[in-house]
Structure formats: C-alpha cells, structure tokens
N, C-alpha and C positions, 0 to 999 in steps of 0.2 A: 661323890664316891665314898663309901663307908670306910671307916678307919681300918676295919679288918682287912680290907682289900689293899691297904697301903702298908702292910707290915713288911713287905719285901724291901730289902736294901736298895733294890734297883730304882726305887722312887727317889733316892738321893740325887738322881741325875735327870729326873724328868719332872715336869709340872703339868698337873691336870688342867686342861683348857676347856673341856666340855665333857659330858658323860661319854665314857668309852673312847676318849681321845687324850693323848699326852704329847707334850712338846719337849723335845730334847734340849737340855740347857746348854749344850755345846754347839750344835749346828742348827737349832731351831726347827728341825723337821717335825712334822706332826705325824704321829703313829697311832694306829688303832689299838685298843685294849679290850678285846672281846671277852665279855663275862668275867672281867677281873683277872684274866690270864696275863701275866707279865712276861711270858716267854718271848713275845715279839720285841719287848723293850730290851730284854737281855741280849737277844740276837743282834739288835741294832748296835748296842754298846760294843759287843765282841767284834762285829764286822767293820763298823765305822770309826770306833774310838778304842782300838785295842790297848792303848796305853793307860786308859782310865782304870784305876784300882777299884774293884767292886767289893766292898766290905759287907759281909753277911752279918745277921744278928748274932750268930754264934761266935764271931771273932771277938776276942777280948780287946778292950780299949788299950791302945799302945800309948804310953806316956812318953812324951818327948821333952827334952830340956827346954825350959822357958827361954825364949829369945825375943828381942824386940821385933814387933811386926809393924809394917807400914800399913797405914789405912788410906786407901784411895778415896778421896772425897769428891764426889761429882758436884756438890754445891756447898756454899758456905754454911748453910744451916745444918747440913748433914755432918760437916766437919766439926761443928760446935757440939752437936749431940754426941758424936763419937768421943770427943775430948772429955766430956763431962761424965761419960759412962765408964764403969769398970769392965763391962763386957765388951769383947771385940765386936766390931761392926759385922753384922751377919752378911754372908755371901748369898748369891741368888738361890743356891740349893740348900742352904743351911737353916732357912726359916722354919721353925716348928719341928726341927729334927732333934733326936737325942744327941748329946754332945760327942759321942764316940763315932758318929757317922761322918765321913769326909765330905767337905764341901768342895766347890770348884776351886776356891782359893787354896784349900789344903792340897788339892791336886797340883796346882801351879807350883807350890813350894815343895812338892814331894821329891825325895831323892831316890825314889825307886828306880832300879836299873831300867834302861830303855830297851825295848825289843830290837834285835839286830837289824831287822828290815827297816824299822823307823830310823835308826841311826844311820843306816846306809843312804836313805833318801835325803837326810839332812846333810850328810857329807857331800852328796852329789850337788845339792843346791848351793852349798858353800863354794864348790868348785865353779859353778856357773856364775855366782856373784863375783868371784875373783877374775874369771875370764872375761865376762861381759862388762864389768865395771872397771877393769884395768887397775885393780888394787894390788899392792905388793903382797908377797907371801907372808911377810912379817906381820900382817894384820892379825893372824891367829895368835901372835905372841903379845899383842898390845893389851895392856892390863885393863884399860877401859872397855875394850871390845869384849874381853873375857867376862867382865862383870855384866855387861849388857846381855850376852848370851846366857849367862847363868841366871839372870833375872827372868829371861824368857822361858827357860826350861833347864832347871838344875840337873836333870837326868842326862842331858846331852854333854858329852865330853869333847871339847874342841880337839881336832888333830894337831899334832906338832907341825912345825914348818917343814921338817924333813919328811914326815908322813904325807903331807900335802903334796910336796914336790915329787917324791920318789914313788908314791903309791897311788894316791887318789887321782891326781891329774892324768897319769898314764892309763889308769883303769877307766876313767871317764872317756878318755880319747879312744880307747879300744871299743868301748860301748857305742860311742857315736859312729865309729867306723863301721861297725856291724850293721847299724841302721842304714847308713848311706849305701853300703855294699848291697844290702837286701833290696833297696829301692832300685839301684842301677841294674841289678840282675834282672829285674822285671821290666826294664825299659827296652823298647825296640830300637831306639835311636838316641844318640847323645851328641850334643854340640858342645865344644870346648871353647873357653876363652883363656888367653895366656898373656902375661906381661911380666916385666922385671922391675925391681926396685932396689935402691941402695939406702941403707939406714944411716943415721947420724954416726953410728959406730963404724961406718964404712964396710958393713956386711952386705953382700949381694944376695938377693932373694929372687926366686922365680915362683910364680903362682899359677895354678891351673884350676878353673872352675868348670863344673859340668851342668848342663841344662837339658832336661828331658821331660817327657810327658808320661804320666801314669793315668790309666783309666781303670776305674772299678765300676761296680754296678750302680754306685751312687754318684760319682763325680769323674770328671776328666780335668786334670790340673797340670800346670807347668811347675816343675820343681827345679831348684838351683842348689848346688852344693859345692863347697870347697873340697877339692881332691887333695890338694897339698900346697903349702907355701913353705918352701925349703931353701936353706942356704945353698948357693950355687957358686962355687969358686973356679969353675972352668971358664975358659975364654968363651965369649958369647958368639962363636962362629955358627954358621948355618948347620954345619955337620953336628956340632955338639948339641945344638938346640933340637935338631931332629931326633937324636938319640935320647935326649931328655924326655921329649914328648912320647916316644915309643915306650920308654920305661914306665911312665905314668899309665899309659894305656894297658901295658902288660900287668902292672900291679893291680889294676881295677878290672881286668878282663873285658876291656871294651874295644879291642883292636878292630873288631868287625862291626862295631856300632856307630862309628864316627861319621857324622854327616858333613860337618864343616868345623873349622876353627876360626874364631874371631880374634883379631890381633890388630895392633897398630900398623902403620905403613913402613916401619923400619926395614931396611934391606935385608938384614940377617934373619929376622923371623919370617919375612915373606919368602925368602929362599928356603928356609927350613921347612915350611909347610909345603912348598912345591916339591922339594926333594923327598918328603915323606909321602907324596902322592895323595895329599889331602886337599880338600877344597878350602880356600881362604875366604873369609868375610872381612874385608878391610873395615876397620872401626869407623862407622859412619860419623860418630861424634868427633873423632880425631881428625878425619878428613874435613869435616865442616869447620872445625876450629882453625885448620890451616888456611881455609878460604878467608875467614873473618880476620885472622891475624895479618894476613897479607894485605887486605884492604885497609886495615887500621893504620898502616904505615903512612897513609895520606894525611892522617891527623896526629901523627906521632908527637910533634912538638907540644900540642895542647895536652895530650895524654901524659907526657912526661912532667908537665907542670902540675897536673893533678896528683901524680905519684909523689912529687916532692912535697906537696902540701900534706898529703896523707901520712907520709913518712915522718914529717915534722910533728904532727899530732900524736903519732904512735911513739915517738922517742921522748916527747916532753909530756910528763904527767900533768904538769902545771897548765900547759897550754890546752891539753885535752879537757881538764877540769873547767877551764874558762869556756871552752866550746860547749860543753854540756850545760853549763850555767846559762850561757847565752840562748841556747835552745829553749830552756825553761822560761826565760824572760820574754822571749818572742812567742811563747805559747804554742810551740811546735813540738812534735814527738821527739823525745830524747833518744837519739840514735848515735851509735859509734860508727866511725868511718871504716870502710872495708878496704883492704889492701889487695892490689893486683898480684896474683900468684900464677906464674907462667904455666905450671903443670896442671892447673885446675880449669876445667871447662867453664867458659863464661865468666871467669873472674874479672875480666876487664869490664864487662857489662855491669856486673854487681858493683864494682868500684864506682863507675861513672853514675849509675843510678842512685846509689846512696849519697854520692857527692852532691848531685843536683837537688836531692830531697832536703838537704840541709844548707842550701845555697845562702840564704840570708844570714844564718848564724856563722857560716864560714867567712863570709865577706866582713862581717862586723868583728869577728875575733882576730882574723888575720890583720886587719887594719890596726889593731891594738898591739899585736905581738910581733908579727913578721910581715910588714907591708911590702917588703921586697919580693915575697912569694905570691902576691896577689895576682889573680888571673885578670886579663883584660876583658872588656865586654865582648870582644870578638872571640876570645877563647871560650867564654861561657856560651856564646851563640853556637859555636861548633859542637861543643859537648851536648847541648840540649837538642841540636838538630840530628845528631847521629843516633841518639837513643831509640827513636821510633824505627829506624832502619834495623838496628841490632836486636830489638826485642823479639822479632819473629825467630831469629836464629837461636836466641836464648830458649824460647819456648820449644822449638823443634828438638834441641839437644836434650832438654828435660824429658820430652815425650818419648824419645827412643831409648832412654837410658834405664828404663825399669827392667827388673829381673822377673817379676811375677806376672807379666802380661806379654802377649804376643807382640814382638817388636819389629822383626824384619819385614813383615807384611806392610808396615807403615811407611817404609822408606820411599817407595815409588810415589805414593800419594803426597808425601811430605815434600819430595823434590819438585813435584808439579806445583805445589802451593808456593814454595820458595821462588821458583822461576817466575811464576805469575806475580808475586810480590815485587820482585826486582824489576820486571818489565813495566809494571805499573809505576814504579818510582822513576824509571827512565822516561816514560811518557809524560809524567808530571813536570820533570825538569826541562824537557824539550819544549813543552807548551808554554812554560813560564820560567825560562832559564834565568831571567834577571833576579828572581827571588831565591835561587838555590846557590849556596856558597860553593865556590869552585872546589874546595877540599871535599865537600860532601858529594859533589857531582863526580869527582874522580873516584871516590870511594865506591859509589854505587856502580859505576862502569867497571871497576876492578872486580867487584863481587859478581856482576853479571858474566864477565868473561871467565872468571875462575869457576863459578858454578857450572857453566856449560862445559868447561874442560874436564872437571872432575866427576860430574854427575850427568852429563849429556847423554850417555849411553846406558844409564841405569836400567831402563826398561828392556834392554837386550840381555841383561844378566839373568840367567835361568833361575837361580835360587831366589832372587828378588821377585821375578815375575811369577813364579809358581806360588810363592808365599802369598803374594797379593791376590792372585786369582782364587786361591783356596781360602781366603778370608771372606766370610759372608758379608762383611761390612763394606768391602771394596769391589771385588771381582773386576769387571772391565772398567768401572767408574774411576779406578785409581790411575788408569793409563791416559796419557795425553795422545799417544800415537795408536790409533785403532789397529793399524797393520801389525804393529809389534804385539799387541794383545792377541790378535788372530793367530799369529805364528806361535806364540807361547802356548796358546790353548791347543793347537794341533800337536805340538811336541808333547804336551802334558797328556793328551789322550793316548798317544802311542806309548808313552812311558808307563802310564797306569795300566794299559792293556798288557804290556809285556810283564809288568810286575805281578799282575793278577794271574797271568798264565803260569808263572813260576810258583806262586804261593797258594793258589786256591785248591781246596779239596772238595768243592761242590761238584757232584756228578752232572753230566749232561742231562738236559731235560728229556724225559722219557715220553713216548707217545701216550696219550690219554687212553686208559682202558675203561670199558663200560663198567658201571657199578655192579657189584655182585648181585645176582638174582634178576638182572635186567639186561636183556640183549641189546636194547637201544635206550640208553638214558635220555631223558628229555633235555639234559644239558650237554649231550655228547658233541653236537655241532658247535655249540658255543665254546666248549673247552678246547676243541681242535683249533678254533680260530685264535684263541688266546695263545696256544702253543706256537702257532705260526709267527706271532708277534713277539714271543719271548726269546731273548738272545740265547743261543745254544752253545756259546763259548765264552770263556772268561774275558777275552779281549773286548768282545762286543758289549758284555755286561758293564765293563769299566767305562766305555764310551757313553753308554746309555745313562749311567749314574752321573757322569760329568755334565752331560747335556741337561739332564733334569735339574741338577744343582744350579747351573748357570741361570736357569729361568726362574729360580726361586726369588722372592722379594729380598731386597737388601736388608740386612740387619742394621739396627740403629748403631751409629758409630760408637756410642758410649757403652754398648752392651759387650759381653764377654763372648768372643767367637768360640772358645772351647766349650762353653755351656751349650751353645747352639749345636755344635757338632755332637756333643754327648747325647743330646735329645734325639738326634737323627742318625746315630751310629748303626742302627739296624736298617735304616732306609738306604744309607750309603756305606755299606760295609767296606767296599774297596777303597773309596775315597777316605774313609775314616782311618784306615791303616796307613794311607799315604800322608795324611796331614800330621801324623805322629813324627814324620821325618822332616816336616817343613815348619810347623808352628813351634818347634823347640829351638829354632835358629834365632840367635840374638843379633841385634844390629850393631852392637858396640862391645868393646872390651872393658867398659866401665865397671862390670862386676869385679874385675881384678883391681881396678883403681880403688874400689871401696875396701878391698882386702888390705891394700897397703896403707890406707888411712887408719884402719884398725891396727895394723902393724906398728905404725908410728905411735899410736896411743899405748900399745902394749909395751913398747920400749920407752916408757916415759922416764922422768927423772929418777923415780924410785925403783926402776926396774932395769937400769942400764947394765947390770951384771948378769942378766938372764942369758943362758946359752941359746944358741940358734935352735937347738932341738926343742927346748922348752918353749921358745917363741912359736915354733911350728905347732906344738901341741895346743897351746892356748888359743891360737888363731883357729885351729881346726874345731875346737870345742865351741868357741864363740860364734863362728860363722855357720855352724851346723846345729846350733842349740835349739832352733825352732822346730826340729823334727819331733 
C-alpha cells in the first residue's frame, strides 16, 4: 500500500497484512480497507476500543517529563540489544512511525481519564472477583494490589473499601436481582429447595433456591438461582418456616407458580411444607444417606479405627510428611488422607476409598510412628470388602445432585438399579456364604431392608412417576412394576386433558369446505376422512399426543431430554407445556448445601466481621453470577 494511503493516524493501531486488509493490533481482527478508505478502521476503534486515544497529524506532540521505563524483553538477545541502545525498544505499533504518534505501550501507560462505562464494567468485575474468590474488602487498600492494578491500567481508579461495601456491592446485587426477577417472571413453573445452616459465629441462616425452565426459539434450558440466604433468628417451628417461605414467594411473585419444594426429612420443614399446602420432594440424597449410615453401623468399629488414623495424620504435620515421603518411596501417587464429615454426602466412602488407595504407605508409616493405631488384617478386609457395595450409592448420589440437568426423572430408574444391585449381592452371599464376612452380610441385609422401606413405593409417587414417563430416555423402561406405570400413564392422560381444556385457545376443527371455484374438490373426500380422525377437543388432543410420544424410540441415556423436547415442542405442544412443570423438579436439596459451602468460605478468617446482610449480598452475587 502506498505511503500516501498510510498518512492517517489510524494506521498507528493497525498493521497491513495484505492489499486492502489490515489487522487490529489490539484484538487481531482482520478488516477490509477498500480503495484506501480508513473509515472502516476508525469505526472499529471507536466501537471496539473506545478508550484508545486516536492522535491526528494536526495534534501537537505533547512532551512528558522523562521517567524510567521498563523494557519487557521476550528473549535474552532482545534484552541485550535494548540495553546497548539509546532508543527505547519499539512497540508493535511504533515501528516506522513518527515519534509523536502513540504506540500500544504509550496507551498502556496513558493516564487519560477512563470513559464512565468502562470504569463501571471494571468496578463490576472487581465485585465479582471479591464475591467469587472470597477475598476481603481490604484487598482494594493493599499497596501491592494497587500497584498491580495501576500497571495494568493507570486510568482505572480503585474504589475505596467504603465505596465497595456501601455502593458497588449493593448496586451489583440489585442488578443481579433484576436479571433473576426477569427470568422468573417468564417461567411457567418454579421448584424451590430450602435448608438451614449455622455459621461458626453462631449465626443462623435459611436459604431458598429456585429451579425453572425457560424456552426460547433457540433453546429450552433448566435454570437455577439463589433467591435468598438470609439470617433467621426466629425459632425454627413449622409455623415460622411456613411464613418464611410465603414471604419469599411474595417477594418474588411466585405464589402461583410453585410446583414443589425439595427439603430434607426434618419434621419441622416437612410440617411447614404441608401446612403451606405445597408438595414436598424429600431430598433423595439425604434419604439415601440415612440408609447407608444405618447400614455402616455394622462395621462401625473398623470405621472408627480408620478415623483415628486419619485424625492422627491430620493433627501431626511430621507424621503426615512421613506418610507423603513413604508414598514417594513406594512409587505410588502422593495423596492426602480425607476425613469423614457427617454433614457431607458420601464422605465416609471418600475417606475409606482414599485410605485403601494408600494402604501400603499407611501400614509402613504407622508401624514407625504409632503402631498402637495399626489396623488388623481383618479390619483391612472389612474396609476393602465394603467399598464395592458402597460405590453404587456414591455414584447414585452424585448423579442426582446436579442442578443443570433433569434429576427427579432419574429417581425411579436409579431406585430400580439400587434394588437390583443389593438383590444381586444377597444372592451372591447366599450361594457362597462362607466367603462373605458376617459384618458385610449384615450390612447388605440392612441396606436391602432399609431401601425397601424408604423407596419401595417410589413408583407410586405421582411427581416421580410423571417425571420419569415424560423423560424420553426412560418412559416405561424406568419402572419395575408395569401395573404402576399403566396407572400413572392413565392418570397423566386425564391430567393433561384437563390442563389442556383449561388453557388451550385452539378452536374446534371446522368442517372442510370445498376449494373456491370448485364445487367438488378432488381432495374433498380425503380431507373429510382426515377430519373424522382428528381430535375435536383439547382433552382428546392431549391423549393423542401422549400416546404418540410413548411410542417414539427412547432417547440415548446420555442425551439431554430438554433438547429433545425443544426439537418437538410444535409436535407435542400440550405435553411440552406440561414438562415445564415436571422437568424443573429437583431430586435433592443439595443446591442449598452448596450455598452453605459458599457461605462458609465467605465467612473465612479474613471476613469474620462481615454483617449478615453483607454475607447475603455476596452470596447472592456469587451464586447468580453466571447469568
């Protein structure tokens, strides 16, 4: 390109890559330059890089006081050349340019004021960093952090700690709330989860999360949001909890959208949900945990010995160092032991699995440090024998605890799998009883009995049954009892029929009229036959849709059922409206458990003095930041 076409100062920010093409030195985008016209380049700078100062040829050179400049040396040779030269190392946009034209490096060190919108975006990102990274507010006052930010962009002025706490965080919280509220307003049905937590400061909190499906022309997706995690100082009676839930529903205007509430099995919250006339989904993971913990009592002595060893290594840094060194000597993975935590799902399995993974190193280290804690061969045999039994329950709990996929529909198929697993274990030990340890035999029998007691009637539960039937991965294949499937299907047909009668706006099918200009269309008899076979009322239309859906091939288990429904929402419009009320249902209250894990990090050692209101705001921002 001729020099005359490069007279514009806009070329300070672009590099010619081929005739009539230029590459932006900031974002590397390739832009066209038709007939030497630089207008396209100028518009790109204005729209994509509004903070870049564009110096024209008529602007006078501004002299700035000399200051030491750092030279970033990508290689040793370049560093040497820079050191032996009186001229500063050229930046990528300063090569061959007059000295008064700014380079990218000049821009980086520019103290020009920042556009308000850009400063606002940086403030918001700072709030996200503090909320999601659990950093103390005092970070903005840290001298090294200030220097770091100044090196990145001198034009950005860090807010004070007071501004961060009293202005930016509440403002960000309000902005997030508007987004959540907009989504929930567009949701047809909402499922809630709720749980309680007490902090190390002895502050009591209650949390509520919302789960709903939104469908657009492009996608149909499951969404999850925290509605609130607030300090709650009232007594946790069923009456008070009912009123608390009603207040949350009124605040978010979802009183008439609630399909169900997932919670643990505590008597007070169970009664509160019943008194509020809502449907309860007992937390599947919590119920399953009760089954496993009850069965583990049969091997409690061995588990307690494992706990003692784990606690010993956790307390003694010297012993733990010896354990890690022993693992290296034995050429096995260097792993820290895990401790059993009563409130965390599957923590007992995690502890035992990690313990057996480092068996040789533990035996050798304990023999040198605390031989009195050593496990007997029989204890090792018990621990190793129970892990294959527990692994299935571990996997099941993980499977149903997700927030971003359909979960309640999996409960019936997973219960069928668990029952079959335990029955298989019973058959094995009965056919070869001499090879099964009595403790393991009792544990398996206890699991079988408890699973039947707690989940034996799961296929009769309407919410579970409807969710499974309307999941194209399962349908009738998820059921063990075909009679219960048939009953649930009949009830579902009636329910969808009644629902469609109340909501449909489709007029009744009209008799076919002859085409204009023809007294007897050649298609007249055919069209009349079609009309006879077309349902003339919404109830019949709902039944036809359900029958047609049931006979469709099963979707692969690993596929997303909501994508399947989205692709067929015009084929099954009545069913599609109904699945919005079933596939938003969650199987566990684990989403609230995750909130409290975040709350624990939020109230870390450097944040102990945060008020409960500020904790609530930070959690709301952190949990809803993905929107």
